[in-house]
C-alpha positions in Angstrom: 9.2 4.3 3.1 10.6 1.6 0.6 10.7 -0.8 3.3 7.0 -1.9 3.0 7.3 -2.5 -0.5 9.3 -6.2 1.4 7.5 -6.7 4.7 6.4 -9.7 5.0 3.8 -11.8 6.4 5.4 -12.3 9.8 7.0 -8.8 10.2 10.3 -9.5 8.6 11.9 -8.0 5.4 13.4 -9.3 2.5 16.3 -7.3 0.9 15.9 -5.9 -2.9 17.9 -3.7 -4.9 15.7 -0.6 -4.7 14.9 -1.0 -0.9 17.7 0.3 1.4 15.1 0.4 4.4 13.4 3.7 6.1 16.9 6.6 5.4 14.7 8.8 4.0 15.5 8.8 0.3 12.5 8.9 -0.7 10.1 12.3 -1.2 6.2 11.7 -1.4 5.2 14.1 -3.6 1.1 14.4 -3.4 -1.4 14.1 -6.2 -3.3 17.6 -5.6 -5.7 17.3 -8.6 -6.8 14.0 -6.7 -7.1 15.6 -3.0 -10.2 14.7 -1.2 -11.4 16.8 1.5 -12.6 14.4 4.6 -16.4 14.7 5.0 -15.2 12.9 8.8 -12.5 15.2 9.3 -13.8 18.9 9.0 -10.4 20.8 8.1 -8.3 17.5 6.7 -7.9 16.1 3.0 -6.1 13.8 1.8 -4.0 12.9 -1.6 -2.6 10.1 -3.4 1.4 10.7 -3.5 4.3 9.6 -6.2 7.2 8.8 -5.0 10.3 9.8 -5.9 14.3 9.8 -4.7 16.4 12.3 -3.7 17.9 13.2 -7.2 13.5 13.8 -8.2 13.7 10.2 -10.4 10.5 8.5 -10.5 11.4 5.6 -7.4 11.3 2.1 -9.3 8.7 0.6 -6.4 6.3 3.8 -7.1 3.1 1.6 -7.3 1.4 4.6 -9.2 4.1 4.7 -11.1 3.9 1.2 -12.3 -0.1 1.4 -12.8 0.2 4.3 -15.0 2.9 2.3 -17.0 0.8 -0.3 -17.4 -2.2 1.5 -18.2 -0.5 3.5 -20.7 1.0 0.3 -23.0 -2.4 -1.1 -22.6 -4.2 1.7 -24.1 -1.4 1.8 -26.9 -2.8 -1.3 -27.8 -6.7 0.1 -28.3 -8.2 -1.4 -24.5 -8.9 0.6 -21.4 -8.4 0.1 -17.9 -10.9 0.1 -14.7 -9.3 -0.6 -11.8 -9.7 0.0 -8.0 -7.2 0.4 -4.7 -7.5 -1.7 -1.4 -7.3 0.0 1.3 -6.3 -2.0 4.3 -7.2 -1.7 7.8 -8.7 -3.4 11.1 -10.5 -3.0 14.0 -9.4 -3.9 17.1 -9.8 -3.5 20.9 -8.1 -2.1 23.0 -6.3 -5.5 24.1 -5.6 -5.9 20.2 -8.1 -8.3 19.4 -9.6 -8.2 16.2 -13.4 -7.7 15.2 -15.4 -7.9 12.4 -14.8 -9.2 9.3 -11.1 -9.0 10.2 -11.2 -11.0 13.4 -13.1 -13.7 11.5 -10.6 -14.4 8.8 -7.9 -14.1 12.0 -9.3 -17.2 14.0 -10.2 -18.6 10.8 -6.3 -18.3 9.9 -4.9 -19.2 13.3 -7.2 -22.5 13.0 -6.2 -23.2 9.7 -2.3 -23.0 10.1 -3.0 -25.4 14.1 -4.7 -27.5 12.0 -2.0 -27.8 9.0 0.8 -27.7 11.8 2.1 -24.2 9.9 
């Protein structure tokens, strides 16, 4: 959904010309060359996807398309790119309390913002 491209830290959304919200305007096309079986979930697999508009043109906010274009531009200059992705996730208990590094960060952030009166 393009709404995630403009989501803000306070759960509100900013406006952007390429983002009209969750209205079914995009198509996700999986990259089957990158299909990866999930060892912990037999019978399931994951694949990254490129985002396209309904008419089949690449969506301007597609992160994979952006990375591809930048990589090609860098390679034309005789350089190479080594990159990774950030997978965001947290672990919470039934009450919604965060644990581990995410919980430590959330606690630190809460203390910091409270001290700064943010």
